[in-house]
N, C-alpha and C positions, 0 to 999 in steps of 0.2 A: 371456807374454801381455800385452796392453795394456788399459786401461780398468780398470773396478772391480768391486765386488760387484754393482752393478745390471746391469750387462751381462751378469756371469755368470749371475744368475738368468733373463736375457731370453734367453739363448743368442745374444748379439750381441757377443762378444769378438772382438778382433783378435789371433790366433794367430802367433807367430813359432816355429817347429818345426825342431827338430834332431835328427839321429840317422841311420840309414842309410836311404837313400831307400825302400828296399823295405818297412820298417818302418812308414815314414811313410804309405805308400801303403795298406798294410792298415788302419792306424788312422785314416785319412782320414774314412771314413762317420761315425765316432763323433765325431771333432773337428769335423765340419760342423755338428752338432747343437748344439755348444757356441759356435759363432762365426758371425758375419757374413763374415767374410773371414779368410783365413790365408795365409802364405807359408812355403815350406820355405826354410831358410836355408844348410843345410850339414850338415856332419857332427856328431857329439856334442860338445856344448860351444859351438859357434857360435851358437845361438839365446840361451845366457846372455850371450854377448859381445855381441850385438846389443841385448840387453834393457838391459845396462849402459850402452851409448851412447845409447839411447833415453831413458834416465832422466837420464843426464848432461846431455844437450842440453835436456831438459825442465827440469830444476832451474835450468840458466844462464837459459833464457828466461824462467821465471818470476820470477826476481830482477831482471833487465832490465826486464820489463814492470811490475813493481811500482815499480821507481825511476823509471821514465818517467813513468808516471801520477802517481806522488807529486810529480816536480818539476813537470809540468804544472799540478797544482792548486796548488802553492806560487807558481807563476807567475801564477796568476789565469785560467788557460785553463779553457775549459769541458771538462771530462773526457768526457761523452758524445761530443761532437765529436772530441775526442782520439782516443777509441778507434775511431770510424769512419775518421777520417784513417789511423791505423794499419793498419787492416784493408785499405786499398785501396793501400797500399805496401809497401816492404820491411819494415816494422815488423810486419807482420800475423804470426800464428802460431797454431797449434792453442791454445796456452794463452792467447792473446788470446781466442779464441772461448769456451773454456770457464770461464776464470777471470777474464776482464777486468770484467764487470759485479760479480761479487763483491768485486773489488779497489776498484772505484768506491765501492760500497756498504759498504766495510769489514766484509763479512760473511767471518768467519775460522774458521768451522767446520772442523775438521781432519779430513781424509779420507787425508792420506799425511804421517805425522809427520816432523819434522825429523830425528829419529834415524834414519828409514829413508832419507831423502834423503842425509844425511851418510856412511851405511853405502855406498850406491849410488856417491857420488861417491868414497869410498875404494877402490871395485873398479875404478872407471874409472882413478884414479890409478895403481893397481897394474899394470893392465894396460898402461897407457902406459909405466911405467917397464920393464916387461918388453920393450918394443919400443924402448927407448931414447929415449923421447919424453916431454918435461916439458908437461903440460897447463896451461898458464898462465891460462886462465878457470876450469878446474874446480879447481884447488888453492884460489884465494881463495875460492870458494863453499864448498869444504869447510871451510875454517877459520871460515868465518862460521856455518855449519851446527853445527859442534861447539861454538862458543861458545853457541849457542841451546840445544843439548841440555846443554851444561855448567850454564848458568843453571837449567835446569829440574831435572836430576838432582841437581845440587851447588850449591844457592843458598848464597850468602854470608849469615852472620847467626847468631842463636843456635841450637844445636841441644841436644837433651836425650837422655839413653839411661842405660844401664847396662853395667857390666862385671861378670863373674862368674868363678867359680873353679870351678863345678860347677853343674847345673842347678838353678834356683831360689833360687841364691845371688847376688842382686843388689845392686849398688852402684852408686848414681846417680851419674852424671856430667852436669855442665853445662858446654857448650862454646861459644865464640864463635868461628867458622869463617869464613875468607876463602878462596874459590877463585878462582884466576886464572891463565891461561895454563899448566894443568896442575900448578900449585904449590898447596899447603896451608899456611896458617899460621893461628895463633890461638892462644887460651889458654883456661883453664877451670879447674874444680875438682872435687874430689871428696872422699870420706871420707879419702883420704891426705893430700891437699893441693892447693895450686895447681900448676899446671904450664903449659908452653908447648907448642904443635905445630908441627911442621915436617915436611911431606912433599910428595907428589905423588899426583895422580889422572889417569885416563885415560877421557874421556867416551865413547869408543867402545867399549872393553871393559868400561867401568864398574867398573874395579878401582882401588884405592886402597891406599897405605900412608903411615904418618906415624911418626915418634918423638915420644912424650909425656914432655918433660924435666919431672919435678918440681924445682922451683927449689931449688938448693943440695943435691939429692939424687939420685936413680937416674933411669935412661931406661927406658921401656917401648915396645917396636916393635908397631905395629898392623899388620895387613893385612887388609882387606875387600873387599866387593863391593856395589854399589849395586842393591838389588832391593826391590821392593814398597814399605814404608812408609819404609825407610831404609837404612843401611849395616851389614851383618852381617859378622862375620870373628872372627879370634882375635888374642890379645895373646901376647907373651912377654917375660920378663926373662931373656935369655941362656938358660942351662940350669935356671935355680933354679925358675921357676915360669911357668905359663901358664893360659890360659882362653879364655873368649868374650866377644864384646861386641854390643850393638846399640845405634846411635844413629839419631835422626831430627830432620829440621828441626822447631823449635819453631813454631807457629803463630802469627800475630799475635794479641795478646791472650790467649794460652793462659797460665794462671797455674799455680802450684805444684799446687793440687788437682787441676787437670786433668791434669797431668803424671803425678800419682800414679795416676790412674784409668787413664791410657793406658797406664802401666807394668805395672799389674796385670792388664789385659786382653790383653797380648801373649802369644800363645798358646805360644811355644817359646823355648828359650834357644839361643844359639850356643855350643857348646864345643869344645874342643880334643879329638881322639881318640886323637893318639899324641903321643910326647915330641917336643919340638921341638928344632933343631939350633942350635949356637951361633952360627951365621950368620944375621944378621937379613935377609938377603936370601934364605933359603932357603924353598921352598914349604911352606905349612902346609895340612893337611887339617883339615877341619871338618865337622861336621854337626850337626843339629838334635836336640834332646833325643827326639824321638819318632821319629826315623829307626832302623832296626835296626843 
């Protein structure tokens, strides 16, 4: 489908339908109640492909329009005039109609997240690769979107949290982390000592892993997932020991007392539920303390 929740409530969606033709015809009376218009596009899976292309082109158009209006404003041009000229020329688009005024007014309410746009761009790129095509406009757009998502999900700066050996057994950590181009670096300290951090993250899957090296001592391997307030996961020291951890970005102006409160109010701990393997790259299962 195209459009958003408002059109869904109004029954004015635009639907792209895929599947067997006879099934589409049987469902058509119901679909007509949901939509102002619809189009049968082919067999099963074809509507998903069309939707991926719609979002790919929309994302590229959105970026181009924003940059065009921004450049016009920087040149001292009248932006409403520029929007009118765009609408009467090849620069016109549906995005200009729906989003142009908001861009001019710097109204940035989010109705479609960068994470979703990055995901859609990734789907289009994968479809292109399957056909032996390189999408030279879509790929840079995805890179930009991934950077935006990364900055939101994995902000560089101070992080705080804890590691544990078992539920309720919390040992605070303070970290200074830098996230850039899929790599994690930083340092910090806990009740064991000071340490260095080096690892990797993936903003699309939200997975991350790093090695925590205590200066002049041993290494600890961490693997986690960005969800909710922070990063949850497990840690291991080869086959000797393992447990869980939870860290989150420290807010500006947040002091030690606030961190203590935040730590006490965290509802569950992440713990390892099975013996870890000697390979640091092996998958680690984890669950929270209130899971069965």
